[in-house]
C-alpha positions as CSV (number, residue, x, y, z in Angstrom):
1,M,-30.2,17.9,-5.8
2,T,-28.3,16.3,-8.0
3,V,-26.1,13.0,-7.5
4,F,-22.4,12.6,-8.3
5,A,-19.8,9.7,-8.4
6,V,-16.2,10.8,-7.1
7,E,-13.1,8.5,-8.3
8,Y,-10.2,10.0,-6.2
9,V,-7.2,8.4,-7.8
10,Y,-3.8,8.1,-5.5
11,D,-0.2,7.9,-6.2
12,V,1.7,4.7,-4.5
13,E,3.8,7.5,-3.2
14,S,1.1,9.6,-1.5
15,S,0.4,6.9,1.1
16,E,2.3,8.7,3.5
17,T,0.5,11.4,2.8
18,R,-2.2,10.3,3.1
19,N,-2.1,8.7,6.1
20,A,-0.8,11.3,7.7
21,S,-4.6,13.2,6.4
22,R,-7.0,10.6,7.0
23,P,-8.3,11.3,10.5
24,A,-9.1,14.7,9.2
25,H,-10.3,13.3,6.5
26,R,-12.1,11.6,7.5
27,E,-13.9,14.3,10.3
28,W,-15.0,16.0,6.9
29,T,-16.6,13.5,5.3
30,A,-18.3,12.4,8.6
31,A,-19.4,16.2,8.7
32,L,-20.8,15.9,5.3
33,A,-22.8,12.9,5.3
34,Q,-24.2,13.9,8.7
35,E,-25.5,17.4,7.1
36,G,-26.1,14.6,3.8
37,T,-24.0,16.1,1.5
38,L,-22.1,12.6,1.1
39,L,-23.5,9.7,0.6
40,A,-21.5,7.1,0.8
41,S,-17.9,7.7,0.5
42,G,-15.0,4.6,1.1
43,P,-11.4,3.3,-0.8
44,Y,-11.2,0.5,-2.9
45,G,-9.4,-2.8,-1.5
46,D,-6.4,-2.3,-3.8
47,G,-5.9,0.9,-2.6
48,S,-6.0,2.8,-5.5
49,G,-8.7,5.2,-4.5
50,A,-12.2,5.7,-3.2
51,L,-15.5,6.7,-4.6
52,L,-17.1,8.7,-3.1
53,I,-21.4,9.8,-4.0
54,F,-22.2,13.2,-3.3
55,K,-25.7,15.7,-3.6
56,A,-25.4,19.0,-4.7
57,A,-27.1,21.6,-6.8
58,D,-24.9,21.4,-9.7
59,E,-21.0,20.2,-10.1
60,A,-19.0,24.4,-9.5
61,A,-21.2,23.6,-5.9
62,L,-19.5,19.5,-5.6
63,N,-16.3,21.4,-6.6
64,E,-16.2,24.0,-4.0
65,V,-16.5,20.7,-1.6
66,L,-14.0,18.6,-2.6
67,K,-11.8,21.5,-2.7
68,Q,-12.0,21.8,1.2
69,D,-11.3,17.7,1.1
70,P,-7.4,17.5,3.3
71,F,-6.7,14.9,1.2
72,N,-7.2,17.9,-1.6
73,A,-5.0,20.2,0.9
74,A,-2.4,17.4,1.3
75,S,-2.2,16.9,-2.4
76,A,-3.2,13.3,-2.0
77,I,-5.0,13.2,-4.7
78,S,-3.5,12.3,-8.3
79,G,-6.5,12.9,-9.7
80,T,-10.2,13.0,-9.8
81,R,-13.5,11.4,-12.3
82,T,-16.8,13.3,-11.7
83,T,-20.4,11.5,-13.1
84,V,-23.8,12.5,-12.5
85,W,-25.3,9.4,-11.2
86,A,-29.2,8.5,-11.3
87,P,-29.6,5.6,-8.6
88,L,-32.5,4.1,-9.8
89,T,-32.6,1.1,-7.3
90,G,-31.6,0.7,-4.1
91,L,-30.5,2.9,-0.7
92,L,-29.4,5.8,-3.3
93,A,-32.8,5.7,-5.4
94,S,-34.5,7.9,-3.7
95,H,-31.8,10.5,-3.9
96,A,-32.0,10.5,-7.2
97,A,-33.2,13.7,-8.8
């Protein structure tokens, strides 16, 4: 399994859309965390986006998971950056390939 850092970028204008979709989005993230696919997630303090840390077989599998995000379905995400990440120290280090 590979660890991926996924950054979401939000438009200021998407605030209402995100607020409406947030309960479903949080249910989705909670389910993924429960199954071990999502290692950590949370919004940036300034509201400009969020960081999500996933485990997936490859980027194609990760993209299939991301398509299911209620924020994605509601067009609440204006941009996404996905990067393979290798946590070497700390709580997530045991997840590195």
